[in-house]
C-alpha positions as CSV (number, residue, x, y, z in Angstrom):
1,M,-4.8,14.8,-21.1
2,T,-4.0,11.5,-22.8
3,D,-1.2,12.8,-25.0
4,T,1.9,11.3,-23.4
5,K,4.4,13.8,-24.7
6,M,2.3,16.7,-23.5
7,L,1.7,15.1,-20.1
8,A,5.4,14.2,-19.7
9,S,6.4,17.8,-20.5
10,R,4.6,18.9,-17.3
11,F,6.9,16.8,-15.0
12,P,10.5,17.4,-14.0
13,A,13.1,15.4,-16.1
14,D,14.1,13.4,-13.0
15,F,10.5,12.4,-12.0
16,T,10.3,8.7,-11.3
17,F,7.7,6.5,-13.0
18,G,7.3,3.0,-11.6
19,V,5.0,0.1,-11.1
20,A,4.0,-1.6,-7.9
21,T,3.1,-5.1,-6.6
22,A,2.9,-7.0,-3.3
23,S,4.3,-10.3,-2.4
24,F,1.1,-12.3,-1.4
25,Q,-0.8,-10.9,-4.4
26,I,1.6,-12.2,-7.1
27,E,4.2,-14.7,-5.8
28,G,2.4,-17.9,-5.2
29,A,4.7,-20.8,-4.1
30,T,3.2,-20.5,-0.6
31,K,4.6,-23.8,0.5
32,E,8.0,-23.8,-1.2
33,D,11.6,-23.2,-0.1
34,G,10.8,-23.0,3.6
35,R,7.9,-20.5,3.5
36,K,5.3,-21.1,6.2
37,P,1.7,-19.8,6.2
38,S,0.7,-16.2,6.7
39,I,-2.5,-15.0,8.2
40,W,-3.7,-14.5,4.6
41,D,-3.2,-18.2,3.8
42,A,-5.4,-19.1,6.7
43,F,-8.0,-16.4,6.1
44,S,-8.3,-17.3,2.4
45,N,-9.0,-21.0,3.2
46,M,-11.8,-20.1,5.6
47,P,-15.3,-20.3,4.0
48,G,-17.0,-17.0,3.4
49,R,-13.9,-14.8,3.8
50,V,-12.5,-14.4,0.2
51,F,-14.6,-14.4,-2.9
52,G,-14.8,-18.0,-4.3
53,R,-12.4,-19.2,-1.6
54,H,-9.6,-18.0,-3.9
55,N,-6.2,-18.1,-2.3
56,G,-2.6,-17.1,-3.0
57,D,-1.2,-20.6,-3.6
58,V,-0.4,-19.9,-7.2
59,A,-1.5,-16.2,-7.8
60,C,0.6,-14.9,-10.7
61,D,3.3,-17.6,-10.2
62,H,5.8,-14.7,-9.9
63,Y,8.1,-16.8,-7.7
64,H,8.8,-19.1,-10.6
65,R,8.5,-16.5,-13.4
66,L,10.8,-13.9,-11.8
67,E,13.1,-13.3,-14.7
68,E,10.2,-13.1,-17.2
69,D,8.4,-10.6,-15.0
70,L,11.5,-8.4,-14.5
71,D,11.9,-8.4,-18.3
72,L,8.2,-7.3,-18.5
73,I,8.9,-4.4,-16.0
74,K,11.8,-3.3,-18.1
75,E,9.7,-3.5,-21.3
76,M,7.1,-1.2,-19.5
77,G,9.7,1.6,-19.7
78,V,9.6,2.4,-16.0
79,S,12.7,3.3,-13.9
80,A,11.5,1.9,-10.6
81,Y,9.7,-1.1,-9.1
82,R,7.9,-1.1,-5.8
83,F,7.6,-4.7,-4.3
84,S,7.1,-6.1,-0.9
85,V,9.1,-8.7,1.0
86,A,7.2,-11.7,2.4
87,W,8.0,-12.0,6.2
88,P,6.9,-15.7,6.1
89,R,9.6,-16.4,3.6
90,I,12.3,-14.7,5.6
91,I,11.4,-15.8,9.2
92,P,8.7,-18.4,8.7
93,E,7.5,-18.5,12.3
94,G,7.8,-14.7,12.7
95,V,10.5,-15.3,15.3
96,G,13.4,-17.7,15.5
97,R,15.1,-19.3,12.5
98,V,16.0,-17.2,9.4
99,N,15.2,-19.0,6.1
100,E,18.0,-18.5,3.7
101,P,16.2,-19.6,0.5
102,G,13.6,-16.8,1.1
103,L,16.4,-14.2,1.3
104,D,17.9,-15.8,-1.8
105,F,14.7,-15.1,-3.8
106,Y,14.8,-11.4,-3.0
107,D,18.5,-11.3,-3.7
108,R,17.7,-12.5,-7.2
109,L,14.8,-9.9,-7.5
110,V,17.0,-7.0,-6.4
111,D,20.0,-8.0,-8.5
112,G,17.7,-8.6,-11.5
113,C,16.3,-5.1,-11.2
114,K,19.8,-3.6,-10.9
115,A,20.9,-5.5,-14.0
116,R,18.0,-4.0,-15.9
117,G,18.6,-0.4,-14.6
118,I,15.5,-0.5,-12.5
119,R,15.5,1.2,-9.0
120,T,14.1,-0.8,-6.1
121,F,11.6,0.4,-3.6
122,A,11.0,-2.3,-1.0
123,T,8.1,-2.6,1.4
124,L,8.8,-4.7,4.5
125,Y,5.2,-5.4,5.4
126,H,2.3,-5.7,3.0
127,W,-0.1,-7.6,5.3
128,D,1.3,-11.2,5.2
129,L,2.0,-11.6,8.9
130,P,3.5,-15.1,9.7
131,L,0.6,-17.1,11.0
132,A,2.6,-18.4,14.0
133,L,2.6,-14.9,15.5
134,M,-1.2,-15.2,16.0
135,G,-0.5,-17.5,18.8
136,D,0.8,-14.5,20.7
137,G,-2.1,-12.2,19.5
138,G,-0.6,-11.0,16.2
139,W,-0.7,-7.3,15.8
140,T,-2.7,-7.0,19.1
141,A,0.5,-8.0,20.9
142,R,3.4,-5.7,21.7
143,S,5.8,-8.5,21.1
144,T,5.0,-8.5,17.4
145,A,6.4,-5.0,17.1
146,Y,9.8,-6.3,18.4
147,A,9.5,-9.4,16.1
148,F,9.1,-6.9,13.2
149,Q,12.1,-4.9,14.3
150,R,14.3,-8.1,14.1
151,Y,12.8,-9.0,10.7
152,A,13.5,-5.5,9.4
153,K,17.1,-5.9,10.5
154,V,17.5,-9.3,8.8
155,V,16.1,-8.0,5.5
156,M,18.3,-4.9,5.5
157,D,21.4,-6.9,6.4
158,R,20.9,-8.9,3.2
159,L,19.4,-6.3,0.8
160,G,20.2,-2.9,2.2
161,D,23.3,-2.4,0.1
162,R,21.3,-2.5,-3.1
163,L,17.9,-0.9,-2.2
164,D,17.1,2.6,-3.4
165,A,14.4,3.1,-0.8
166,V,12.5,1.1,1.8
167,A,9.1,1.5,3.5
168,T,8.3,-0.1,6.8
169,F,4.5,-0.7,6.2
170,N,2.0,-0.5,3.5
171,E,-1.4,1.0,4.5
172,P,-1.6,0.4,8.2
173,W,-5.2,1.6,8.0
174,C,-6.0,-1.7,6.3
175,S,-4.0,-4.0,8.5
176,V,-5.5,-2.2,11.6
177,W,-9.1,-1.0,10.9
178,L,-10.0,-3.3,7.9
179,S,-8.4,-6.3,9.6
180,H,-9.3,-5.9,13.3
181,L,-12.4,-3.6,13.4
182,Y,-14.3,-4.2,10.1
183,G,-13.3,-7.9,9.7
184,V,-12.9,-7.6,5.9
185,H,-9.2,-8.5,5.9
186,A,-7.1,-11.1,7.8
187,P,-7.3,-12.0,10.6
188,G,-11.0,-11.0,10.3
189,E,-11.5,-9.4,13.8
190,R,-14.5,-7.1,14.5
191,N,-13.4,-5.7,17.8
192,M,-12.5,-2.1,18.7
193,E,-10.2,-3.0,21.6
194,A,-8.3,-5.4,19.3
195,A,-8.1,-2.7,16.6
196,L,-6.8,-0.1,19.0
197,H,-4.1,-2.5,20.2
198,A,-3.2,-3.3,16.6
199,M,-3.1,0.5,15.9
200,H,-0.5,1.3,18.6
201,Y,1.6,-1.8,18.1
202,T,1.7,-1.3,14.4
203,N,2.8,2.3,14.9
204,L,5.4,1.1,17.4
205,A,6.6,-1.5,14.9
206,H,7.1,1.2,12.3
207,G,9.2,3.2,14.7
208,L,11.3,0.2,15.8
209,G,11.6,-0.7,12.1
210,V,13.0,2.7,11.3
211,E,15.6,2.3,14.0
212,A,16.6,-1.1,12.6
213,I,16.8,0.2,9.0
214,R,18.9,3.2,10.0
215,D,21.2,1.0,12.2
216,V,21.9,-1.4,9.4
217,S,21.5,0.7,6.3
218,P,21.8,4.4,7.2
219,K,22.1,5.5,3.5
220,V,18.8,3.9,2.4
221,P,15.9,6.5,2.5
222,V,13.2,5.1,4.8
223,G,9.6,5.9,4.6
224,L,6.0,4.8,5.3
225,V,3.2,4.2,2.9
226,L,-0.2,5.4,3.9
227,N,-3.6,5.2,2.2
228,A,-4.6,8.6,3.5
229,H,-8.3,9.2,3.1
230,S,-9.7,12.3,1.5
231,V,-12.6,12.8,3.9
232,I,-15.3,14.9,2.4
233,P,-18.5,15.9,4.4
234,G,-21.7,14.9,2.7
235,S,-23.2,18.3,3.2
236,D,-22.2,21.8,4.5
237,S,-24.1,21.2,7.7
238,E,-22.3,21.7,11.0
239,R,-23.0,18.0,11.9
240,D,-21.5,16.6,8.7
241,T,-18.6,19.0,8.9
242,A,-17.9,17.8,12.4
243,A,-18.3,14.2,11.4
244,A,-15.7,14.7,8.6
245,E,-13.2,16.0,11.1
246,R,-13.8,13.1,13.5
247,A,-13.4,10.7,10.5
248,F,-10.1,12.4,9.5
249,D,-8.8,11.9,13.0
250,F,-9.8,8.2,13.1
251,H,-8.8,7.2,9.5
252,N,-5.8,9.5,9.0
253,G,-4.8,11.0,12.4
254,A,-4.4,7.6,14.0
255,F,-1.3,7.1,11.9
256,F,-0.2,10.6,10.7
257,G,-0.5,12.0,14.3
258,P,1.9,9.7,16.1
259,V,4.3,9.4,13.1
260,F,4.5,13.1,12.2
261,K,3.5,14.9,15.4
262,G,4.4,12.4,18.1
263,E,0.8,12.3,19.4
264,Y,-2.6,10.7,18.9
265,P,-5.5,13.0,17.9
266,A,-7.2,14.4,21.0
267,S,-10.6,13.4,19.7
268,L,-9.6,9.8,19.3
269,L,-8.0,9.7,22.8
270,N,-11.1,11.3,24.4
271,A,-13.4,8.8,22.8
272,L,-11.3,5.7,22.8
273,G,-8.2,6.2,25.0
274,D,-9.5,4.1,27.9
275,R,-9.7,1.1,25.5
276,M,-6.2,1.6,24.1
277,P,-3.2,-0.4,25.3
278,K,-0.7,1.4,27.6
279,V,1.4,3.9,25.6
280,E,4.7,3.3,27.4
281,E,7.3,6.0,28.0
282,G,9.4,6.5,24.8
283,D,6.8,4.9,22.5
284,L,5.8,8.1,20.8
285,A,9.4,9.2,20.5
286,T,10.2,5.9,18.7
287,I,7.2,6.2,16.4
288,S,7.8,9.8,15.5
289,Q,11.4,9.6,14.2
290,K,11.9,11.8,11.2
291,L,11.3,10.0,7.9
292,D,13.1,10.6,4.5
293,W,9.9,10.2,2.5
294,W,6.3,9.1,2.7
295,G,4.1,7.3,0.2
296,L,0.5,8.1,-0.6
297,N,-1.8,5.4,-1.9
298,Y,-4.9,7.1,-3.4
299,Y,-7.9,5.6,-5.3
300,T,-11.2,7.2,-4.2
301,P,-12.6,9.8,-1.8
302,M,-14.3,9.0,1.5
303,R,-17.6,10.9,1.8
304,V,-19.1,10.9,5.3
305,A,-22.2,12.1,7.1
306,D,-22.9,12.3,10.8
307,D,-24.4,9.2,12.3
308,A,-26.9,10.5,14.9
309,T,-27.7,7.0,16.2
310,E,-27.7,7.0,20.0
311,G,-24.5,5.3,21.2
312,A,-22.8,5.3,17.7
313,E,-19.2,4.5,18.2
314,F,-16.5,7.0,17.4
315,P,-16.1,8.4,14.8
316,A,-19.9,8.1,14.5
317,T,-20.1,8.6,10.8
318,R,-22.0,6.9,7.9
319,P,-21.3,6.9,4.2
320,A,-22.6,9.8,2.2
321,P,-23.6,9.5,-1.5
322,F,-21.1,9.7,-4.3
323,V,-21.0,13.0,-6.3
324,G,-19.1,11.7,-9.3
325,E,-21.0,9.8,-12.0
326,T,-18.0,7.5,-12.9
327,V,-17.6,4.4,-10.8
328,T,-15.0,1.6,-11.3
329,D,-15.8,-2.1,-11.5
330,I,-15.0,-2.5,-7.8
331,G,-17.6,0.2,-7.0
332,W,-15.2,3.1,-6.2
333,E,-16.1,6.6,-7.1
334,V,-13.6,8.3,-9.5
335,W,-12.9,11.8,-8.2
336,P,-9.4,13.1,-9.1
337,A,-9.9,16.5,-7.4
338,A,-10.0,14.8,-4.0
339,M,-6.3,13.8,-4.5
340,T,-5.4,17.5,-4.8
341,S,-7.3,18.6,-1.7
342,L,-6.0,15.6,0.2
343,V,-2.3,16.4,-0.4
344,E,-2.9,20.1,0.3
345,D,-4.7,19.3,3.6
346,L,-2.0,16.8,4.8
347,Y,0.9,19.2,4.1
348,R,-1.1,21.9,5.9
349,R,-1.7,19.8,9.0
350,Y,1.7,17.9,9.3
351,D,5.4,18.6,8.7
352,L,5.8,16.0,6.0
353,P,8.9,15.1,4.0
354,E,9.1,14.5,0.3
355,M,6.5,12.1,-1.1
356,Y,5.8,9.6,-3.8
357,V,2.4,8.4,-5.0
358,T,3.1,4.8,-4.2
359,E,-0.2,3.4,-5.5
360,N,-2.9,4.8,-7.8
361,G,-5.0,2.9,-10.3
362,A,-8.4,1.6,-11.2
363,C,-10.3,-1.7,-11.3
364,Y,-11.7,-2.5,-14.7
365,N,-12.3,-6.1,-15.6
366,M,-12.1,-6.1,-19.4
367,G,-10.7,-9.3,-20.9
368,I,-8.8,-10.0,-24.1
369,G,-10.7,-9.2,-27.3
370,A,-10.9,-11.1,-30.6
371,D,-8.0,-9.0,-31.8
372,G,-5.8,-10.2,-28.9
373,E,-5.9,-6.7,-27.3
374,V,-7.3,-5.5,-23.9
375,D,-9.1,-2.3,-24.6
376,D,-9.3,-0.7,-21.1
377,Q,-9.8,2.9,-22.1
378,P,-11.5,3.8,-18.7
379,R,-8.3,2.8,-16.9
380,L,-6.2,4.8,-19.3
381,D,-8.5,7.8,-18.7
382,Y,-8.2,7.3,-14.9
383,Y,-4.4,7.3,-15.0
384,A,-4.3,10.4,-17.3
385,D,-6.6,12.4,-15.0
386,H,-4.8,11.5,-11.8
387,L,-1.3,12.0,-13.3
388,S,-2.5,15.4,-14.4
389,V,-3.3,16.1,-10.7
390,C,0.2,15.0,-9.9
391,A,1.7,17.4,-12.4
392,D,-0.4,20.2,-10.9
393,L,0.9,19.3,-7.4
394,V,4.5,19.4,-8.6
395,A,3.8,22.8,-10.3
396,S,2.3,24.1,-7.0
397,G,5.6,23.3,-5.2
398,Y,4.7,20.0,-3.4
399,P,7.7,17.7,-3.1
400,L,6.2,14.9,-5.2
401,R,9.1,12.9,-6.6
402,G,7.5,9.9,-8.3
403,Y,4.5,7.9,-9.2
404,F,3.9,4.1,-9.0
405,A,1.0,2.6,-10.9
406,W,-1.1,0.0,-9.2
407,S,-0.6,-2.5,-10.5
408,L,2.0,-4.0,-12.8
409,M,-0.3,-7.0,-13.4
410,D,-3.7,-8.4,-12.4
411,N,-3.4,-10.3,-9.2
412,F,-5.0,-11.6,-6.0
413,E,-7.1,-8.7,-4.9
414,W,-7.5,-9.7,-1.2
415,A,-11.1,-10.4,-0.1
416,E,-12.2,-9.9,-3.8
417,G,-10.0,-12.8,-4.9
418,Y,-9.2,-12.9,-8.6
419,R,-12.4,-11.3,-9.9
420,M,-11.2,-7.7,-9.7
421,R,-8.4,-6.6,-12.0
422,F,-6.2,-3.6,-11.4
423,G,-3.3,-4.5,-13.7
424,L,-1.6,-2.6,-16.6
425,V,-0.9,-6.2,-17.8
426,H,-3.7,-8.8,-18.1
427,V,-3.0,-12.2,-16.5
428,D,-4.7,-15.3,-17.7
429,Y,-4.7,-17.3,-14.4
430,E,-5.1,-20.6,-16.2
431,T,-2.1,-20.2,-18.5
432,Q,-0.2,-17.4,-16.7
433,V,0.1,-15.6,-20.0
434,R,0.7,-11.9,-19.6
435,T,-0.8,-9.4,-22.1
436,V,0.0,-5.7,-21.9
437,K,-3.3,-3.8,-21.9
438,K,-4.1,-0.5,-23.8
439,S,-3.4,1.4,-20.5
440,G,-0.1,-0.5,-20.1
441,K,1.1,0.5,-23.6
442,W,0.0,4.1,-22.8
443,Y,1.9,4.1,-19.5
444,R,4.9,2.6,-21.2
445,D,4.9,5.5,-23.7
446,L,4.7,8.0,-20.9
447,A,7.5,6.4,-18.8
448,L,9.8,6.1,-21.8
449,E,9.8,10.0,-22.0
450,F,11.9,10.0,-18.9
451,P,15.6,9.0,-18.3
452,R,16.2,5.5,-17.0
453,G,18.5,4.2,-14.3
454,N,19.7,6.2,-11.3
455,Q,18.1,9.6,-11.3
């Protein structure tokens, strides 16, 4: 359904439409105004880690183009902006001195959004850990959880009076498994013990962060953004079905379990508990404090089969073939139905609060045509199909309050560098010229069907 008026009619009048970005992916200015390196600055500059050794030094130059980009967000017709705060700008060493110019930048960002009638959804951690904290072990060290708690308090002290919502973490699955077990993201570890330590201390940091936020800014709704995986067995066999359940516990339960149930999945503990750090008394109570909302980041399903290899490490799965014929330019299967079954499954398993789709979008790398336009019809179709799923979920009674497109603009796509484009707005990285794509104009037309400002 690509007719924006018809699609809009399927959502409540107060539904929030927004766009999302992350600090390291767009800001640039990595060495300015007191900012110190993050683990991603170091990782990007190591050969063989990021495509083309691309880095975030300039990115979309958002740090210098803030007003222009906020005008662009307003022109997109959306009522909300989801952004992340860069820890290395605020407390450059991770602990110790607070850097006022860093806070000043986010002051300008939040005030600029308010002046334009745009609601602010801040994320405190979107993967740019201050590099100095690696000296203590980074996320594999318990001390980092307490450093995060202080950082959360500092940010909320300054911004909390004007934020509409805040999330502690974005996609801990990535900063735990992708970063410490699979080695794809910074710091590039491939070690199960390291990953399990990062898992628990990230979860603990979330809980400590919730405490800090509620202490400083009790009126700001606090949540957590999770890239929950829609785990689908590769066949109906008992082995593949069991494999899918193990994969669910490992990829989803490792975070949903402690946060929403106060416990780690039994299968994970049975297989890996002896390699986890000590879960100290009170940890799970801290982690499982009630949240006001949660965010779902969804792009593609995870299809798994049983890995029968002797000694295969938990969850002992291997990828199963795609079923859908459509694949995006980054190689991800397009399968909107998995978004439906995922949300249904998560609400069946856990006592979840209201939710937002905090990221959803597609990678297509079309450039600017001879007519000056970017014809990215496949991305437009992806958005239309997944927003139709969202409308169905609302109609079915799920407490879905809003949707944030990933992303406002093309940006630094982590290990893929700048070669993969997810933006509604095209960025020419040589000139920094922004060009709204066909999908962006469509999304703007949809968003403009809804009331602006406080909803």
